[in-house]
N, C-alpha and C positions, 0 to 999 in steps of 0.2 A: 691095852696098847691104844695109843692115839694114831689113827691112820693119817698119813701125811700126803697132802698134794703140794708139790714143790714147784716154785716159780721158775726155776732155770736149771738145766743140765746140758752137758755136751756129749751125751752118749752116742748121738748120731755121727758126730765127728770121730769118735774113737772107732766105732764100727766101720765107718767108711775108710779110715786110715788103715785099719787091719785088713780090710777087704783088698786093698791095693797090694798087700803082701800074701794074698791067697786065702785069707781066713773067710769062713762063711759067716756073714753078719747075723744071719738068722739063728744059726746054732750058737754063736757066741753069746747072744742075748738069751735065748730060750733055755740052753743047756747049762749055762754058767761058765765062768772063767775066773782066773786068779788075778787078772789084770784090771786096771781101771776101778771104777766105783760102783757101776750099776749093771746088773743083769736081773733076770726075772727072779732068781732064787734069793739073791741078796736083798732085792727090793722087798720081797715078801717077808723075809726074816726081820727086816727093820721097819716094817709097816709103811714103806714108801709105796703108796697105792697109785701114784700117777704124778704127772708134771708136764711142764712146758719143755719140749725137747727141741733144741736149737739146730737149725741148719746154719752152720757157720763156715765161711770160707777162710782157711788159714792163711796168715801172712808169712811166707817163707823167709822174708828179710827181717823179721822181728827178733831182736836179741835183748833180753831183759838186762838192764844195767844193774851192776853191783853197787851196794851203798858205799859212800865214801867214809872217811874217818868219823864224820859227824852223823852218819846214818842216813844221809840224804842220797837220793838217786833220781835221775830223770832218764827214762827209757825213750830214745828217739822214736817219733811217730812212724808206724809202719806206712809204706808207700800205698797210694791208692791202687785198687785192683782193676784189671781189665775185665770189663763186664762179660765178654763172651766165654772165657774159661770159667768165670765165676758161675755163670748160668749152667754150664755143663756140670760142675761139681754140685751145685744145688739140686739139679735134677737127679743126680745119682743119690744124694742123701734122701731126697723125697721118695725115691724109688725104694730105698731100704725101709723107710717108715711104712710105706704101703705094703711091702712084702712081709714085714713083721705082723701087720694087721691081718693080711690074708692067711698067714701061717697060724694065727691064733696066739702068737707070742706076746702081743700086746693089743690093745684096742685103740685105734686112731679115733679120737673123739672130736666132734664138731659142735656139740652143745653140752651144757652142764648136765642135762638129762643123760647124755651119753657117759659122761664122767661118773655120775652116780651109779649108773647101771653097771659099768665096768667094775667099780669098787665093790658093788654088791656081789658080783660074779667072781671076785678074787682075781681079776685080770688087770694088769698095769694099764692105767688110763693115760695115754699119750696125747698131748696137744701139739700140733706142728707149729713151731715158732721159727722166725728168721732173725738171726742176730747180725745186723748190717745188711743193707739191701743192695749190695753190688750186683746181685743176680737179677735185679729188677731195673730195667732201663727207665730213663726219664719219661718215656711215653706211657709207662705203667701197664703196658699190655700184658707182661708176664704176671702181674699181680692177680689178674683174673684167673689165669691158669693155676697158679699156686693156691688161690682160694678154693677153686674147684677141687683140687687135690687134698684140701684139708687145712691149709694155712689159716690160723685164726689169731695169730699174734705176731708182732714184728718190732724190732728196734731199728729205726731208720739208719743208724750208724753203729759200728763197733768203734774201738779206739783207733780209728784212722778216718781220714776224710773221704767223702764220696760225693756223688752228684747231688745228694739230698741234703747234706749238712756236714757237720764237723764233730769229731770225737775227741775225748780227752785222752792225754797220755797216761802211761803208768808211771807216776811220779810222786815223791814224798820228800818234804811236805809241799803241797801245791794246792791252790784253789781250783775248782772245776771251771772257772772263768778263764779259759785258756785260748779261745779262738771264736770266730763268728758262730752263728747258729744255723738255722735252716736256710737253704737256697729257695729260689722260686719253685724248683722241682720238689723240694722238701715240703713246702706248704701244700703243693698239689697232692702229694703222698698222704699227708694228714687228712685232707678233705676226702680222698678216696677211701682211706681206712674208716673214717666215720661213716661214709655211705655204706660200705660193705659190712661193717660191724667186725673189724679187725682191731684187736687190742694194740695200742701203741706203748712201747716200752722205752723209758727214758734212762736206762741203766748206764749207757756209755756216752751219752751226748754231752756237749758243753753246757755250761750254765745258761748261756744265751740261747742255745737251742732248746733247753728246758722251758724257758719263758716263752719262746716262739710257739712251741707246741701248746703250752698252757693257754695262750691267747686264742688259739684256733680250734682246739679239739672240743668235742662235745662229750668226751669221756672223762671219768675220774683219772687223775694223774697216777701213773704207776712206774716205779722203778723196781724191776723184778729181782735184781741181785745187787743191792747197794746197802751201805751202812752209814753211820753217823760221822760226818766230817769233824764234828766237834771233839770226838774221841780219837779218831785215826785220820789225820788230815792228808790222805791220799786224794789225788785229783778225782778218782772214781766215786768217792763218797759224797753224800748230800749235805749241803749246808743247812743250818737251821731255817733260813728263809725258805729254801726249797721244801723242807720238811713241813713247814707251816702251810705252804700252798697244797701239798698233798693232803694234809689234814682237811683243809677247807673244801677240797673237792671230794672228800670221803674216798680217797684213793688208797694206795697200798705201797709199802716198802717191804720187799722180800729180803730178809737177813742173809747175807752172803757168807758162806763158811770159809772163804778164802782168807788165809791167815794174814796176808799182807793188808787186808782191809779191816782186820779185827784188832791187831796188836797196836799198842801205843807207839811202838817204834817202827811201824810200817813194814816189817820184815816178813819175807815168806819163809816160814819156819813151822814145820808140823808139830814141833814141841810147844804148842800153844794151848793153854788151859781152857776148858769150857767156860771158866769165869769170864774170859774176854768176850765170848759170845753172849753170855747173859748180860754183861755190861752194856753192850750195844742194844740188846733187846729191851732192857729196862729203860734205856735212854729214849728209844723210839716210842715205847708204850707211854712213858711219861710225857713226851713231847706231842705225839699225834694221836694217842689213844689206842686202846687194845683192838678196835675194830679196823685199824689201818696198818697192821703189822702182820706179816707172814713169813714164810721160809723161802729162800731162793738159793739153794745150796751151792750151785756151780760145780756139782759132782762132774767128774771127768774133764773139768776145765781149769782146775786150780789146786793148789796145795791146801789141804784141809787139816784140821787138828787130828793128830794121830789117835786120840781117844775116840774119835768117831770112826776113822779109818775108811769107811765106805758106807754104802746104803744100808748094810746090815747093822751098822752102829747108830742109826738115826735116832733110835729110841733113847739113847744116852743123853741126848740133848733134852728130850722131853722129860726124862727123869730128873735131870739137873734143874729144870725150870720148876718142876713139881716140888723139888726139895727147897727151893728158895721162896715158895709160897704161891705159885700160880695154881689156881683151881682148875678143875676139869673143864668147866664151861669156857674159861679163858684159853686153856690149852687147845680145845677143839677149834676155837677161832683162829689161833695162831697156826695150828697144824693144817687146817684145810678150809674152814668155812669162810674166812675172809677172802681167800682166793676165789672160791666158787661164787661168792657175791659179786666180786669185781668182774669175773668173766661173764656172769649172767647180765650184768649191766652193760658191758662193752658189746656183748653179742645181742643185746636187746631181747633178752628172754624174760624179762620181769624178775620175779623172785627166784633165788637159786634153790 
């Protein structure tokens, strides 16, 4: 079994949502459930030994558009969020992450040494991530608090605009060059992430925003859950020029399991073969190199191939890659070591 460190999941969103209906989030993760994609038991069964766990504030007004007769669709952008309710929700999700750690259901990790230690102990190694920074005001005061709580990775925007910058819509076919990039507050956020050692994630940002970050960051460029635009031209995927910049920075792209970002027709359909995933992985490996590709499943946040199903099926992708010729050394890089190298660099730990 190749143990996997995954670049993106939304398990905290699922646990928080269910908690609003009376579910105990600690028991749901620790004891297991039949809903969603990740809990401690299914993660262990599928070799999912850790990952970046997103604090994400849902957009209640977002309704995904259906494809037209030609397969095209453009989902209207979600409206910007009010910072105060966003901060309240983010605090509640961070509290769930901390309670899971206190209960021993997972280990909240702040260093790569912490991650490796949790893996060795057979405990899910969770890293607190923030997907869209609506909970952090332009004064950045809340960033210090979340950092103290364990935040070690963030994406300045989700697929909506905020005080820091602009996100891309869910649309097919469409370029990621859809809106402006970072605001002045966004540039300040990048500087502060560089100072603190918080990984900056470019997964949902516009192409202009991507280049704005690239000009100002001292970190490798990372898109935690994105695929190749040349194969699936959704706005969320990365152009060849963006991929080349990631390669030049020795950064990383985490392959997204979301079927709409894998299929040539851009549709969200669980009847998607693993061959589509391998097609994107091969393309990325050939374009940017084996050292710059990892996994970014989007578990609990997307429709994924039914052959994988949930975290318990994660090794099916590893097996499929093995069958098409990836050796164990390369699989180790894809499964976890590339992510751990990137995190060590962003967190200024030296070697992973």
